[in-house]
N, C-alpha and C positions, 0 to 999 in steps of 0.2 A: 504494500500500500504506500506508494510514493507520492501520488498527487490526487487531489480531490477537488471537484468542481462544486461550488455552492452558489446557485442563483439566488439573489435576494431582491426584495422589493420594499424593504424597510418595515414590513409588517411584523407583528408579534410572532406570527407563524414562521417567517423566514429567519427570525432571530433564534427561535428554538432549534431550527435546523443548523444554523451557524454554530451554536453552542455544541451540538452533537458532533459536527464536522471538526470543530476545534479539539474536542475530546479525543476523537479518533486520530487526528493529526499528531497530538501529543504522544499517544500510545505507540504510534508507528513512525514517528519522525517524518511525517509527510508534509508536503506543501499544499496550501490552500490557494485555489484560484477562485476568487470571489467575484461573481459576475452580476452586474446590474444592467438592465436594459431600460434605457430612457424611452418614454412614449410621448410623442407630441399630441396634445389634446386637439380634437377637431375644432374646438371652440376658438383656437387661435388662428385657424385658417381663414383667409379672406374668401370672399365669394368666388374669386378667380382661382382659389386653391393655392395662392401664393402666401408664403410665410416670410415676413421681413427677416432678413439675415440677422439683424440686431437682436430680434426676439429669440431666434434659435440659439445664438451665442449665449444670451442671458440664461435661457433655460438650461443649456448644457452646463454652464458654470454653477448654477443653483443645484443641479443634480449632482455634480461632482463634489460640491461642498457637503451636501447632505450625505453622500456616500462616505466621504472621509469622516464625518461625525459619527455615522453608523458603525464604522469600523474601529472607532476609538473605545475599545472595550477591554477591561482588565483580563478577561479570559482568552484574549487573542495575543497577549504579550508573550514574546519568545517564540511565536510560531512563524514559520516562513510563510508569507502570503503575498499574493500578487492581485491587486484590484484590477478588474477589467470592466470597462464601460462600453456598451454597444448603444448606438444612437437610435436603433429601431428594434422593435420586438419581433424577431424572427427566431422561432424556437428551435428550428433545425440547427441554428448556429451553436446551440449549447453542445450538441453532439460534435460539431466541427471543432469547437474549442477543446472538447475532451480529447479528440483524436490528436490535435495539434500538440497538446501537452502530455500525451500518453497517460491520460487520467485513468484511474482504476475504479472510480466511484463518483456518482453524482448524488449529492444530499440536498433534498428539498423539503420545505415545510408545506403543510396543507391545512386549510381551514377545517375541512372534514366535517363541517356541521351537518351536512346532509349525507354523510357516509362516503364510501369510496366512489359512489357515483359522482359526487362533487369533486373528488380527487381526479378521477380518471375519465370523466366524460365532459368535454367542453371546457376544461380548465387548463390553466397554464401548466400545471404539473402533468396532466394527461398528455399534453402536446410533447413535453420533454420525454416522458415514458415511451411514447410511440416512436419517436425518432432516435432514441438513444440505443447505441450498440453495447453500452456498458451498463452494469447494474445501477438502478436508481433507488436510493434509500429515502423513503417518504416518512417524515416525522410529523405527527399530529399533536401529541400531548407533550407535557414537560418531561424531559429525561434528565434526571440529576447527573447521572454518570452513565455513559454508554458502556455497560459491562455485558458482553455477549457470552453468556454461559450456556443457554439453551436456545437452539435455533430450529424452528419448525419449518420444514419445506413440504408443501402440499402440491400434488399434481395427480393426473389420472394415469401416470406410468405408461403412456404411449410413447413410441420411439422419438417423436419430435421434441420431447421434453428432456432428452438425455443431456444436451449442452447446458440447459438451465440447472439441472441437478449437479453436473460437474462443477459449474461455477459456484454453486452453493457449498459444495464440498471444499473448494479452495478457500472460500471465505471462512468456513467453519475452522479450517486448519489455521488460517491466518490469525483468528481471534482465539484460538485454542478452546473452541466451544464444542458442546455436544450437539451433533446434528440429529434431528428427529424427522426422518421422512415419514409421511403419512398418506395413506389412501383412505378417503372417506367413502364409505359404502352407504348408499341411500335406497329407500324403497322406490317402487315404480319402474319406469323404463330403464333407468340406469343401474338397477340392482344386479349385482353379480354374486354367484355362490362363492363360498370361501375358497373352494378349489380353483374356480375361474380367476379369482383375484391373485392367488399364489402363482398360478401359471403365468398371468400377465406380468406380475412383478418380477418373477424369476427370469423370464425372457428379457425384460427391460434391463435388469442388473447385469445379465450375461453380456448383452450388447454393449452396455456402458462400461463393462469390465470393472465393476464396483462391488465390493463386499460390504453391503449395508443391511441393517435390520430395519424392515419397513413395518410400521404400525398400521393395522387395519382398524379403523374407527367407524362405528355405525352411528348414523344420526338421520334425522328427517330430511335435512338438506346438506349439500356440500358446504355451504356457507356456515351453517350452525356447527357442523362437524369440525371445520377448521378452527372456528372460534372456541368451541368447547374443549377440543383436544389441546389447543394452545394454552388455554387456561389451566387445564389439568396438569400440564407439565411445567407451568409457570414460565412460558416462553418469553424470551427477551426480544425476539424478532420472528416475523412470519415471512417466508419467502414464497413467491408465486411466479409462474411463467406468464409471459405476455406474447401476443402475436404481432408485436410491432404496430403497424398502421391499422390493423384490424381490431386493436384494443386488447382487452383481456381475453385469454383463451376461453373457448367454449365451456371448459370445465368450471369456470368461475362466473358464468353469466347468471343473471337472476338477482337475488337480493343480497349478494355478498357485501355490497356497499353498506347497507343499513346494519347488517349483522356485525361485520368486523369493525368498521370505522366508527360507528356510533356507540358500540358497546365495549370497545377495547381501545386503549391508548397505545397498544403495542405497535412499535414501528413495523413498517412493511417494506420489503425489498423486492423489486421486480427484476426479472431476467428475460431478455428478449430471446425468442426462439424462432 
């Protein structure tokens, strides 16, 4: 873990993410690349669509000063950090910046008031998650100290999720944490017999060349199962795969938003597949 991207918008949520990123940076002697995207309000545009150059320069200076004030925090002292200002909100640029600096992780805050739907659908964080090739750690609640002891990774153990699980294994090793892979079995069309689940999981682990013990957890929905299982093992982090521009994988469609983000402050990390 050598470099971490942290997009900030001066909100309380982005400061929560910045604190977690700072904590991780201290643990791994990593550098923070703290990114702020300026956004010109439509209200300053003239009828012709022209913005006076003086206004733009003024807004940029105000934004830069506010950014400098935001970064003047005791918990950032002693950490290698590089502030980056972009003058437009182009969220694919976050991934480009991550590639440029060989970043290992993006850490973002989320309001999360309406659940993961708020995080992942139509929001800034969701745009970053969809375009990012590297893991995105989403912080909702207050995290006093990011201590990753128990890491739950949930998926349907289909072949497409192998890269995501391998990345989760890497992160678990990096933080010296216990990885808890889980398959949530639900009633209805998605129900599998115990034998069918073991067959699927065994094939998956053989293809992945991983020797892991996978928990089978029964619940009424995948979302409740992930939440309840994570609570039962006192998880510090929940990992889920995403389909990039298609959003969350089919395995997590439905009400996962309300169940996980509204009822748990546990951080969530996404892995693109």
